[in-house]
PDB file of the backbone (N, CA, C, O) and the ligand in Angstrom, with CONECT records:
HET     ZN  A 101       1
ATOM      1  N   MET A   1      79.927 134.435  50.941  1.00  0.00           N
ATOM      2  CA  MET A   1      80.888 135.125  50.046  1.00  0.00           C
ATOM      3  C   MET A   1      81.181 134.248  48.829  1.00  0.00           C
ATOM      4  O   MET A   1      81.785 133.180  48.930  1.00  0.00           O
ATOM      5  N   LYS A   2      80.741 134.730  47.711  1.00  0.00           N
ATOM      6  CA  LYS A   2      80.908 133.927  46.500  1.00  0.00           C
ATOM      7  C   LYS A   2      82.181 134.279  45.755  1.00  0.00           C
ATOM      8  O   LYS A   2      82.874 133.412  45.222  1.00  0.00           O
ATOM      9  N   SER A   3      82.475 135.580  45.730  1.00  0.00           N
ATOM     10  CA  SER A   3      83.613 136.017  44.914  1.00  0.00           C
ATOM     11  C   SER A   3      84.942 135.593  45.544  1.00  0.00           C
ATOM     12  O   SER A   3      85.142 135.691  46.755  1.00  0.00           O
ATOM     13  N   GLN A   4      85.816 135.134  44.703  1.00  0.00           N
ATOM     14  CA  GLN A   4      87.141 134.739  45.172  1.00  0.00           C
ATOM     15  C   GLN A   4      88.116 135.885  44.949  1.00  0.00           C
ATOM     16  O   GLN A   4      87.970 136.688  44.028  1.00  0.00           O
ATOM     17  N   THR A   5      89.112 135.935  45.820  1.00  0.00           N
ATOM     18  CA  THR A   5      90.131 136.968  45.630  1.00  0.00           C
ATOM     19  C   THR A   5      90.916 136.675  44.353  1.00  0.00           C
ATOM     20  O   THR A   5      91.307 135.536  44.099  1.00  0.00           O
ATOM     21  N   PRO A   6      91.139 137.701  43.568  1.00  0.00           N
ATOM     22  CA  PRO A   6      91.893 137.478  42.333  1.00  0.00           C
ATOM     23  C   PRO A   6      93.314 137.009  42.629  1.00  0.00           C
ATOM     24  O   PRO A   6      93.900 137.350  43.657  1.00  0.00           O
ATOM     25  N   LYS A   7      93.842 136.232  41.720  1.00  0.00           N
ATOM     26  CA  LYS A   7      95.185 135.679  41.921  1.00  0.00           C
ATOM     27  C   LYS A   7      96.220 136.775  41.661  1.00  0.00           C
ATOM     28  O   LYS A   7      96.611 137.027  40.522  1.00  0.00           O
ATOM     29  N   THR A   8      96.643 137.406  42.732  1.00  0.00           N
ATOM     30  CA  THR A   8      97.538 138.554  42.584  1.00  0.00           C
ATOM     31  C   THR A   8      98.976 138.149  42.296  1.00  0.00           C
ATOM     32  O   THR A   8      99.796 138.985  41.918  1.00  0.00           O
ATOM     33  N   PHE A   9      99.281 136.881  42.472  1.00  0.00           N
ATOM     34  CA  PHE A   9     100.670 136.449  42.311  1.00  0.00           C
ATOM     35  C   PHE A   9     101.032 136.098  40.871  1.00  0.00           C
ATOM     36  O   PHE A   9     102.193 135.821  40.567  1.00  0.00           O
ATOM     37  N   SER A  10     100.049 136.110  39.998  1.00  0.00           N
ATOM     38  CA  SER A  10     100.319 135.664  38.631  1.00  0.00           C
ATOM     39  C   SER A  10     101.359 136.541  37.945  1.00  0.00           C
ATOM     40  O   SER A  10     102.179 136.060  37.163  1.00  0.00           O
ATOM     41  N   PHE A  11     101.311 137.833  38.249  1.00  0.00           N
ATOM     42  CA  PHE A  11     102.296 138.726  37.648  1.00  0.00           C
ATOM     43  C   PHE A  11     103.693 138.388  38.141  1.00  0.00           C
ATOM     44  O   PHE A  11     104.644 138.312  37.363  1.00  0.00           O
ATOM     45  N   ALA A  12     103.798 138.187  39.454  1.00  0.00           N
ATOM     46  CA  ALA A  12     105.092 137.857  40.046  1.00  0.00           C
ATOM     47  C   ALA A  12     105.644 136.565  39.468  1.00  0.00           C
ATOM     48  O   ALA A  12     106.839 136.452  39.193  1.00  0.00           O
ATOM     49  N   GLU A  13     104.758 135.593  39.288  1.00  0.00           N
ATOM     50  CA  GLU A  13     105.205 134.312  38.730  1.00  0.00           C
ATOM     51  C   GLU A  13     105.689 134.475  37.306  1.00  0.00           C
ATOM     52  O   GLU A  13     106.694 133.888  36.907  1.00  0.00           O
ATOM     53  N   ALA A  14     104.976 135.268  36.554  1.00  0.00           N
ATOM     54  CA  ALA A  14     105.384 135.527  35.170  1.00  0.00           C
ATOM     55  C   ALA A  14     106.711 136.261  35.147  1.00  0.00           C
ATOM     56  O   ALA A  14     107.591 135.962  34.340  1.00  0.00           O
ATOM     57  N   PHE A  15     106.838 137.209  36.030  1.00  0.00           N
ATOM     58  CA  PHE A  15     108.078 137.968  36.155  1.00  0.00           C
ATOM     59  C   PHE A  15     109.243 137.028  36.447  1.00  0.00           C
ATOM     60  O   PHE A  15     110.303 137.123  35.828  1.00  0.00           O
ATOM     61  N   CYS A  16     109.031 136.121  37.397  1.00  0.00           N
ATOM     62  CA  CYS A  16     110.084 135.177  37.785  1.00  0.00           C
ATOM     63  C   CYS A  16     110.469 134.257  36.637  1.00  0.00           C
ATOM     64  O   CYS A  16     111.643 133.941  36.444  1.00  0.00           O
ATOM     65  N   SER A  17     109.470 133.836  35.884  1.00  0.00           N
ATOM     66  CA  SER A  17     109.768 132.899  34.800  1.00  0.00           C
ATOM     67  C   SER A  17     110.578 133.568  33.696  1.00  0.00           C
ATOM     68  O   SER A  17     111.278 132.904  32.933  1.00  0.00           O
ATOM     69  N   ILE A  18     110.471 134.892  33.625  1.00  0.00           N
ATOM     70  CA  ILE A  18     111.245 135.621  32.618  1.00  0.00           C
ATOM     71  C   ILE A  18     112.615 136.023  33.170  1.00  0.00           C
ATOM     72  O   ILE A  18     113.648 135.772  32.550  1.00  0.00           O
ATOM     73  N   PHE A  19     112.599 136.641  34.330  1.00  0.00           N
ATOM     74  CA  PHE A  19     113.835 137.221  34.868  1.00  0.00           C
ATOM     75  C   PHE A  19     114.515 136.335  35.913  1.00  0.00           C
ATOM     76  O   PHE A  19     115.641 136.614  36.325  1.00  0.00           O
ATOM     77  N   GLY A  20     113.848 135.289  36.333  1.00  0.00           N
ATOM     78  CA  GLY A  20     114.419 134.435  37.362  1.00  0.00           C
ATOM     79  C   GLY A  20     113.949 134.875  38.730  1.00  0.00           C
ATOM     80  O   GLY A  20     113.532 136.016  38.928  1.00  0.00           O
ATOM     81  N   HIS A  21     114.023 133.954  39.666  1.00  0.00           N
ATOM     82  CA  HIS A  21     113.576 134.258  41.024  1.00  0.00           C
ATOM     83  C   HIS A  21     114.557 135.188  41.724  1.00  0.00           C
ATOM     84  O   HIS A  21     115.767 135.147  41.497  1.00  0.00           O
ATOM     85  N   GLN A  22     113.996 136.018  42.573  1.00  0.00           N
ATOM     86  CA  GLN A  22     114.831 136.911  43.377  1.00  0.00           C
ATOM     87  C   GLN A  22     114.983 136.297  44.763  1.00  0.00           C
ATOM     88  O   GLN A  22     114.250 136.619  45.698  1.00  0.00           O
ATOM     89  N   LEU A  23     115.954 135.404  44.859  1.00  0.00           N
ATOM     90  CA  LEU A  23     116.082 134.614  46.085  1.00  0.00           C
ATOM     91  C   LEU A  23     116.837 135.357  47.171  1.00  0.00           C
ATOM     92  O   LEU A  23     117.889 135.949  46.932  1.00  0.00           O
ATOM     93  N   LYS A  24     116.278 135.311  48.357  1.00  0.00           N
ATOM     94  CA  LYS A  24     116.944 135.887  49.522  1.00  0.00           C
ATOM     95  C   LYS A  24     117.064 134.816  50.584  1.00  0.00           C
ATOM     96  O   LYS A  24     116.169 133.988  50.753  1.00  0.00           O
ATOM     97  N   VAL A  25     118.172 134.838  51.297  1.00  0.00           N
ATOM     98  CA  VAL A  25     118.385 133.840  52.348  1.00  0.00           C
ATOM     99  C   VAL A  25     117.341 134.026  53.440  1.00  0.00           C
ATOM    100  O   VAL A  25     117.230 135.101  54.030  1.00  0.00           O
ATOM    101  N   SER A  26     116.587 132.986  53.701  1.00  0.00           N
ATOM    102  CA  SER A  26     115.572 133.060  54.751  1.00  0.00           C
ATOM    103  C   SER A  26     116.043 132.359  56.013  1.00  0.00           C
ATOM    104  O   SER A  26     115.518 132.597  57.101  1.00  0.00           O
ATOM    105  N   LYS A  27     117.039 131.494  55.860  1.00  0.00           N
ATOM    106  CA  LYS A  27     117.501 130.741  57.027  1.00  0.00           C
ATOM    107  C   LYS A  27     118.894 130.194  56.760  1.00  0.00           C
ATOM    108  O   LYS A  27     119.155 129.625  55.700  1.00  0.00           O
ATOM    109  N   ASN A  28     119.777 130.368  57.717  1.00  0.00           N
ATOM    110  CA  ASN A  28     121.088 129.744  57.634  1.00  0.00           C
ATOM    111  C   ASN A  28     121.030 128.388  58.321  1.00  0.00           C
ATOM    112  O   ASN A  28     120.878 128.300  59.540  1.00  0.00           O
ATOM    113  N   VAL A  29     121.150 127.350  57.536  1.00  0.00           N
ATOM    114  CA  VAL A  29     121.093 126.002  58.109  1.00  0.00           C
ATOM    115  C   VAL A  29     122.472 125.637  58.663  1.00  0.00           C
ATOM    116  O   VAL A  29     122.611 125.291  59.836  1.00  0.00           O
ATOM    117  N   THR A  30     123.478 125.720  57.807  1.00  0.00           N
ATOM    118  CA  THR A  30     124.866 125.576  58.226  1.00  0.00           C
ATOM    119  C   THR A  30     125.652 126.681  57.532  1.00  0.00           C
ATOM    120  O   THR A  30     125.089 127.564  56.884  1.00  0.00           O
ATOM    121  N   GLU A  31     126.962 126.604  57.689  1.00  0.00           N
ATOM    122  CA  GLU A  31     127.834 127.582  57.042  1.00  0.00           C
ATOM    123  C   GLU A  31     127.647 127.576  55.525  1.00  0.00           C
ATOM    124  O   GLU A  31     127.765 128.612  54.870  1.00  0.00           O
ATOM    125  N   HIS A  32     127.356 126.412  54.986  1.00  0.00           N
ATOM    126  CA  HIS A  32     127.298 126.268  53.531  1.00  0.00           C
ATOM    127  C   HIS A  32     125.894 126.046  52.993  1.00  0.00           C
ATOM    128  O   HIS A  32     125.641 126.203  51.798  1.00  0.00           O
ATOM    129  N   ILE A  33     124.998 125.684  53.874  1.00  0.00           N
ATOM    130  CA  ILE A  33     123.641 125.382  53.408  1.00  0.00           C
ATOM    131  C   ILE A  33     122.659 126.420  53.927  1.00  0.00           C
ATOM    132  O   ILE A  33     122.582 126.681  55.127  1.00  0.00           O
ATOM    133  N   HIS A  34     121.924 126.995  53.019  1.00  0.00           N
ATOM    134  CA  HIS A  34     120.962 128.029  53.368  1.00  0.00           C
ATOM    135  C   HIS A  34     119.618 127.720  52.719  1.00  0.00           C
ATOM    136  O   HIS A  34     119.525 127.031  51.703  1.00  0.00           O
ATOM    137  N   GLU A  35     118.593 128.258  53.348  1.00  0.00           N
ATOM    138  CA  GLU A  35     117.282 128.207  52.711  1.00  0.00           C
ATOM    139  C   GLU A  35     117.002 129.584  52.139  1.00  0.00           C
ATOM    140  O   GLU A  35     117.384 130.601  52.718  1.00  0.00           O
ATOM    141  N   TYR A  36     116.339 129.605  51.012  1.00  0.00           N
ATOM    142  CA  TYR A  36     116.056 130.864  50.328  1.00  0.00           C
ATOM    143  C   TYR A  36     114.564 130.996  50.075  1.00  0.00           C
ATOM    144  O   TYR A  36     113.834 130.011  49.961  1.00  0.00           O
ATOM    145  N   GLN A  37     114.142 132.242  49.992  1.00  0.00           N
ATOM    146  CA  GLN A  37     112.771 132.483  49.569  1.00  0.00           C
ATOM    147  C   GLN A  37     112.789 133.567  48.509  1.00  0.00           C
ATOM    148  O   GLN A  37     113.509 134.558  48.629  1.00  0.00           O
ATOM    149  N   CYS A  38     111.996 133.370  47.478  1.00  0.00           N
ATOM    150  CA  CYS A  38     111.910 134.361  46.415  1.00  0.00           C
ATOM    151  C   CYS A  38     111.109 135.568  46.906  1.00  0.00           C
ATOM    152  O   CYS A  38     109.982 135.432  47.383  1.00  0.00           O
ATOM    153  N   ALA A  39     111.710 136.743  46.782  1.00  0.00           N
ATOM    154  CA  ALA A  39     111.050 137.967  47.255  1.00  0.00           C
ATOM    155  C   ALA A  39     109.848 138.311  46.393  1.00  0.00           C
ATOM    156  O   ALA A  39     108.982 139.072  46.824  1.00  0.00           O
ATOM    157  N   LYS A  40     109.777 137.772  45.197  1.00  0.00           N
ATOM    158  CA  LYS A  40     108.682 138.102  44.274  1.00  0.00           C
ATOM    159  C   LYS A  40     107.491 137.167  44.429  1.00  0.00           C
ATOM    160  O   LYS A  40     106.360 137.614  44.616  1.00  0.00           O
ATOM    161  N   CYS A  41     107.756 135.856  44.350  1.00  0.00           N
ATOM    162  CA  CYS A  41     106.626 134.927  44.337  1.00  0.00           C
ATOM    163  C   CYS A  41     106.554 134.058  45.582  1.00  0.00           C
ATOM    164  O   CYS A  41     105.583 133.325  45.769  1.00  0.00           O
ATOM    165  N   GLY A  42     107.581 134.129  46.446  1.00  0.00           N
ATOM    166  CA  GLY A  42     107.520 133.390  47.698  1.00  0.00           C
ATOM    167  C   GLY A  42     107.970 131.943  47.603  1.00  0.00           C
ATOM    168  O   GLY A  42     107.889 131.205  48.584  1.00  0.00           O
ATOM    169  N   MET A  43     108.444 131.526  46.430  1.00  0.00           N
ATOM    170  CA  MET A  43     108.906 130.156  46.286  1.00  0.00           C
ATOM    171  C   MET A  43     110.138 129.912  47.152  1.00  0.00           C
ATOM    172  O   MET A  43     111.010 130.774  47.256  1.00  0.00           O
ATOM    173  N   GLU A  44     110.205 128.741  47.767  1.00  0.00           N
ATOM    174  CA  GLU A  44     111.313 128.427  48.662  1.00  0.00           C
ATOM    175  C   GLU A  44     112.278 127.439  48.019  1.00  0.00           C
ATOM    176  O   GLU A  44     111.879 126.450  47.404  1.00  0.00           O
ATOM    177  N   MET A  45     113.570 127.747  48.186  1.00  0.00           N
ATOM    178  CA  MET A  45     114.625 126.882  47.657  1.00  0.00           C
ATOM    179  C   MET A  45     115.606 126.584  48.779  1.00  0.00           C
ATOM    180  O   MET A  45     115.602 127.240  49.821  1.00  0.00           O
ATOM    181  N   THR A  46     116.439 125.591  48.550  1.00  0.00           N
ATOM    182  CA  THR A  46     117.467 125.278  49.540  1.00  0.00           C
ATOM    183  C   THR A  46     118.727 124.773  48.852  1.00  0.00           C
ATOM    184  O   THR A  46     118.668 124.197  47.766  1.00  0.00           O
ATOM    185  N   ASP A  47     119.872 124.997  49.500  1.00  0.00           N
ATOM    186  CA  ASP A  47     121.091 124.334  49.070  1.00  0.00           C
ATOM    187  C   ASP A  47     120.996 122.879  49.498  1.00  0.00           C
ATOM    188  O   ASP A  47     120.426 122.566  50.544  1.00  0.00           O
ATOM    189  N   THR A  48     121.547 122.007  48.699  1.00  0.00           N
ATOM    190  CA  THR A  48     121.588 120.602  49.104  1.00  0.00           C
ATOM    191  C   THR A  48     123.028 120.219  49.413  1.00  0.00           C
ATOM    192  O   THR A  48     123.951 121.005  49.196  1.00  0.00           O
ATOM    193  N   ALA A  49     123.209 119.019  49.915  1.00  0.00           N
ATOM    194  CA  ALA A  49     124.551 118.528  50.257  1.00  0.00           C
ATOM    195  C   ALA A  49     125.438 118.468  49.023  1.00  0.00           C
ATOM    196  O   ALA A  49     126.663 118.533  49.134  1.00  0.00           O
ATOM    197  N   ASN A  50     124.835 118.345  47.858  1.00  0.00           N
ATOM    198  CA  ASN A  50     125.602 118.285  46.612  1.00  0.00           C
ATOM    199  C   ASN A  50     125.973 119.658  46.080  1.00  0.00           C
ATOM    200  O   ASN A  50     126.648 119.775  45.057  1.00  0.00           O
ATOM    201  N   GLY A  51     125.530 120.694  46.775  1.00  0.00           N
ATOM    202  CA  GLY A  51     125.813 122.043  46.319  1.00  0.00           C
ATOM    203  C   GLY A  51     124.880 122.501  45.230  1.00  0.00           C
ATOM    204  O   GLY A  51     125.146 123.490  44.546  1.00  0.00           O
ATOM    205  N   ILE A  52     123.775 121.778  45.064  1.00  0.00           N
ATOM    206  CA  ILE A  52     122.787 122.142  44.045  1.00  0.00           C
ATOM    207  C   ILE A  52     121.628 122.870  44.728  1.00  0.00           C
ATOM    208  O   ILE A  52     121.269 122.574  45.867  1.00  0.00           O
ATOM    209  N   LEU A  53     121.068 123.810  44.015  1.00  0.00           N
ATOM    210  CA  LEU A  53     119.898 124.517  44.534  1.00  0.00           C
ATOM    211  C   LEU A  53     118.652 123.721  44.148  1.00  0.00           C
ATOM    212  O   LEU A  53     118.431 123.418  42.975  1.00  0.00           O
ATOM    213  N   ALA A  54     117.855 123.392  45.141  1.00  0.00           N
ATOM    214  CA  ALA A  54     116.670 122.590  44.877  1.00  0.00           C
ATOM    215  C   ALA A  54     115.464 123.214  45.552  1.00  0.00           C
ATOM    216  O   ALA A  54     115.594 123.997  46.493  1.00  0.00           O
ATOM    217  N   GLN A  55     114.294 122.855  45.059  1.00  0.00           N
ATOM    218  CA  GLN A  55     113.076 123.361  45.679  1.00  0.00           C
ATOM    219  C   GLN A  55     112.942 122.777  47.081  1.00  0.00           C
ATOM    220  O   GLN A  55     113.188 121.592  47.307  1.00  0.00           O
ATOM    221  N   LEU A  56     112.546 123.637  48.013  1.00  0.00           N
ATOM    222  CA  LEU A  56     112.473 123.231  49.419  1.00  0.00           C
ATOM    223  C   LEU A  56     111.222 122.401  49.665  1.00  0.00           C
ATOM    224  O   LEU A  56     110.133 122.936  49.871  1.00  0.00           O
ATOM    225  N   THR A  57     111.394 121.102  49.640  1.00  0.00           N
ATOM    226  CA  THR A  57     110.289 120.186  49.905  1.00  0.00           C
ATOM    227  C   THR A  57     110.248 119.887  51.403  1.00  0.00           C
ATOM    228  O   THR A  57     111.223 120.154  52.105  1.00  0.00           O
ATOM    229  N   PRO A  58     109.137 119.337  51.907  1.00  0.00           N
ATOM    230  CA  PRO A  58     109.078 118.966  53.330  1.00  0.00           C
ATOM    231  C   PRO A  58     110.233 118.047  53.739  1.00  0.00           C
ATOM    232  O   PRO A  58     110.715 118.100  54.871  1.00  0.00           O
ATOM    233  N   LYS A  59     110.659 117.217  52.810  1.00  0.00           N
ATOM    234  CA  LYS A  59     111.769 116.296  53.092  1.00  0.00           C
ATOM    235  C   LYS A  59     113.070 117.067  53.310  1.00  0.00           C
ATOM    236  O   LYS A  59     113.836 116.766  54.226  1.00  0.00           O
ATOM    237  N   PHE A  60     113.310 118.065  52.456  1.00  0.00           N
ATOM    238  CA  PHE A  60     114.501 118.897  52.607  1.00  0.00           C
ATOM    239  C   PHE A  60     114.433 119.696  53.901  1.00  0.00           C
ATOM    240  O   PHE A  60     115.440 119.875  54.586  1.00  0.00           O
ATOM    241  N   LYS A  61     113.237 120.175  54.230  1.00  0.00           N
ATOM    242  CA  LYS A  61     113.058 120.941  55.469  1.00  0.00           C
ATOM    243  C   LYS A  61     113.466 120.107  56.672  1.00  0.00           C
ATOM    244  O   LYS A  61     114.126 120.588  57.593  1.00  0.00           O
ATOM    245  N   GLU A  62     113.062 118.859  56.641  1.00  0.00           N
ATOM    246  CA  GLU A  62     113.368 117.940  57.734  1.00  0.00           C
ATOM    247  C   GLU A  62     114.875 117.709  57.809  1.00  0.00           C
ATOM    248  O   GLU A  62     115.464 117.730  58.889  1.00  0.00           O
ATOM    249  N   THR A  63     115.481 117.492  56.662  1.00  0.00           N
ATOM    250  CA  THR A  63     116.932 117.284  56.599  1.00  0.00           C
ATOM    251  C   THR A  63     117.670 118.506  57.116  1.00  0.00           C
ATOM    252  O   THR A  63     118.632 118.384  57.874  1.00  0.00           O
ATOM    253  N   ASN A  64     117.219 119.683  56.704  1.00  0.00           N
ATOM    254  CA  ASN A  64     117.866 120.929  57.124  1.00  0.00           C
ATOM    255  C   ASN A  64     117.749 121.133  58.635  1.00  0.00           C
ATOM    256  O   ASN A  64     118.685 121.604  59.281  1.00  0.00           O
ATOM    257  N   LYS A  65     116.608 120.779  59.179  1.00  0.00           N
ATOM    258  CA  LYS A  65     116.398 120.921  60.609  1.00  0.00           C
ATOM    259  C   LYS A  65     117.402 120.048  61.371  1.00  0.00           C
ATOM    260  O   LYS A  65     117.986 120.464  62.371  1.00  0.00           O
ATOM    261  N   TYR A  66     117.574 118.858  60.876  1.00  0.00           N
ATOM    262  CA  TYR A  66     118.525 117.938  61.478  1.00  0.00           C
ATOM    263  C   TYR A  66     119.940 118.494  61.362  1.00  0.00           C
ATOM    264  O   TYR A  66     120.696 118.485  62.333  1.00  0.00           O
ATOM    265  N   LEU A  67     120.295 118.976  60.181  1.00  0.00           N
ATOM    266  CA  LEU A  67     121.625 119.543  59.941  1.00  0.00           C
ATOM    267  C   LEU A  67     121.881 120.751  60.836  1.00  0.00           C
ATOM    268  O   LEU A  67     122.970 120.904  61.389  1.00  0.00           O
ATOM    269  N   ALA A  68     120.871 121.606  60.973  1.00  0.00           N
ATOM    270  CA  ALA A  68     121.008 122.815  61.773  1.00  0.00           C
ATOM    271  C   ALA A  68     121.298 122.469  63.234  1.00  0.00           C
ATOM    272  O   ALA A  68     122.142 123.099  63.872  1.00  0.00           O
ATOM    273  N   ASN A  69     120.601 121.477  63.751  1.00  0.00           N
ATOM    274  CA  ASN A  69     120.833 121.029  65.122  1.00  0.00           C
ATOM    275  C   ASN A  69     122.241 120.490  65.287  1.00  0.00           C
ATOM    276  O   ASN A  69     122.942 120.811  66.247  1.00  0.00           O
ATOM    277  N   PHE A  70     122.631 119.676  64.344  1.00  0.00           N
ATOM    278  CA  PHE A  70     123.953 119.069  64.353  1.00  0.00           C
ATOM    279  C   PHE A  70     125.030 120.145  64.297  1.00  0.00           C
ATOM    280  O   PHE A  70     126.024 120.101  65.022  1.00  0.00           O
ATOM    281  N   TYR A  71     124.803 121.102  63.423  1.00  0.00           N
ATOM    282  CA  TYR A  71     125.767 122.188  63.204  1.00  0.00           C
ATOM    283  C   TYR A  71     125.897 123.069  64.448  1.00  0.00           C
ATOM    284  O   TYR A  71     127.003 123.445  64.834  1.00  0.00           O
ATOM    285  N   LYS A  72     124.775 123.392  65.065  1.00  0.00           N
ATOM    286  CA  LYS A  72     124.779 124.228  66.269  1.00  0.00           C
ATOM    287  C   LYS A  72     125.594 123.588  67.383  1.00  0.00           C
ATOM    288  O   LYS A  72     126.348 124.258  68.088  1.00  0.00           O
ATOM    289  N   ARG A  73     125.426 122.282  67.526  1.00  0.00           N
ATOM    290  CA  ARG A  73     126.124 121.577  68.590  1.00  0.00           C
ATOM    291  C   ARG A  73     127.620 121.555  68.335  1.00  0.00           C
ATOM    292  O   ARG A  73     128.421 121.641  69.266  1.00  0.00           O
ATOM    293  N   ARG A  74     127.991 121.440  67.060  1.00  0.00           N
ATOM    294  CA  ARG A  74     129.410 121.394  66.726  1.00  0.00           C
ATOM    295  C   ARG A  74     130.061 122.754  66.900  1.00  0.00           C
ATOM    296  O   ARG A  74     131.226 122.858  67.282  1.00  0.00           O
ATOM    297  N   ARG A  75     129.289 123.793  66.615  1.00  0.00           N
ATOM    298  CA  ARG A  75     129.859 125.135  66.556  1.00  0.00           C
ATOM    299  C   ARG A  75     130.067 125.744  67.937  1.00  0.00           C
ATOM    300  O   ARG A  75     130.763 126.750  68.079  1.00  0.00           O
ATOM    301  N   ARG A  76     129.470 125.140  68.941  1.00  0.00           N
ATOM    302  CA  ARG A  76     129.515 125.665  70.311  1.00  0.00           C
ATOM    303  C   ARG A  76     129.035 127.116  70.337  1.00  0.00           C
ATOM    304  O   ARG A  76     128.098 127.483  69.628  1.00  0.00           O
ATOM    305  N   SER A  77     129.677 127.921  71.148  1.00  0.00           N
ATOM    306  CA  SER A  77     129.174 129.287  71.302  1.00  0.00           C
ATOM    307  C   SER A  77     129.940 130.288  70.439  1.00  0.00           C
ATOM    308  O   SER A  77     129.607 131.472  70.394  1.00  0.00           O
ATOM    309  N   ARG A  78     130.959 129.795  69.764  1.00  0.00           N
ATOM    310  CA  ARG A  78     131.778 130.709  68.988  1.00  0.00           C
ATOM    311  C   ARG A  78     131.050 131.147  67.723  1.00  0.00           C
ATOM    312  O   ARG A  78     130.509 130.326  66.982  1.00  0.00           O
ATOM    313  N   GLN A  79     131.049 132.436  67.497  1.00  0.00           N
ATOM    314  CA  GLN A  79     130.337 132.967  66.338  1.00  0.00           C
ATOM    315  C   GLN A  79     131.296 133.659  65.393  1.00  0.00           C
ATOM    316  O   GLN A  79     132.144 134.452  65.803  1.00  0.00           O
ATOM    317  N   ARG A  80     131.143 133.346  64.139  1.00  0.00           N
ATOM    318  CA  ARG A  80     131.937 134.031  63.133  1.00  0.00           C
ATOM    319  C   ARG A  80     131.012 134.539  62.051  1.00  0.00           C
ATOM    320  O   ARG A  80     129.986 133.932  61.743  1.00  0.00           O
ATOM    321  N   HIS A  81     131.398 135.660  61.485  1.00  0.00           N
ATOM    322  CA  HIS A  81     130.582 136.223  60.428  1.00  0.00           C
ATOM    323  C   HIS A  81     131.322 136.125  59.103  1.00  0.00           C
ATOM    324  O   HIS A  81     132.489 136.501  58.989  1.00  0.00           O
ATOM    325  N   PHE A  82     130.627 135.620  58.122  1.00  0.00           N
ATOM    326  CA  PHE A  82     131.229 135.475  56.809  1.00  0.00           C
ATOM    327  C   PHE A  82     130.574 136.425  55.823  1.00  0.00           C
ATOM    328  O   PHE A  82     129.351 136.543  55.745  1.00  0.00           O
ATOM    329  N   ALA A  83     131.419 137.086  55.089  1.00  0.00           N
ATOM    330  CA  ALA A  83     130.888 137.924  54.019  1.00  0.00           C
ATOM    331  C   ALA A  83     130.444 137.015  52.886  1.00  0.00           C
ATOM    332  O   ALA A  83     131.195 136.145  52.445  1.00  0.00           O
ATOM    333  N   ASN A  84     129.258 137.215  52.432  1.00  0.00           N
ATOM    334  CA  ASN A  84     128.747 136.368  51.368  1.00  0.00           C
ATOM    335  C   ASN A  84     129.010 137.008  50.015  1.00  0.00           C
ATOM    336  O   ASN A  84     128.277 137.891  49.569  1.00  0.00           O
ATOM    337  N   ALA A  85     130.073 136.539  49.373  1.00  0.00           N
ATOM    338  CA  ALA A  85     130.480 137.165  48.115  1.00  0.00           C
ATOM    339  C   ALA A  85     129.960 136.370  46.937  1.00  0.00           C
ATOM    340  O   ALA A  85     130.695 135.612  46.304  1.00  0.00           O
ATOM    341  N   SER A  86     128.695 136.552  46.655  1.00  0.00           N
ATOM    342  CA  SER A  86     128.163 135.890  45.460  1.00  0.00           C
ATOM    343  C   SER A  86     126.932 136.548  44.905  1.00  0.00           C
ATOM    344  O   SER A  86     126.386 136.089  43.902  1.00  0.00           O
TER     345      SER A  86
HETATM  346 ZN    ZN A 101     110.003 133.843  42.212  1.00  0.00          ZN2+
END
């Protein structure tokens, strides 16, 4: 097979660069920290401890995994639902 599949994401990337990424929460790490994925181009972002949105690097993934474990243990079995007003 010689032919390569055309890069179908180029439109989405161009769209994002103009209109911004359409980020959706892909994972709740803690109450305040979430991981996001762009519904258009698939780019992953995360909240950081500083409250800044940053690109989800392997290092951040590792940190989030640690935080999620820590958070789960602290939260015990009690579950609360928060309306996300933003
Ligand atoms: Zn995007």
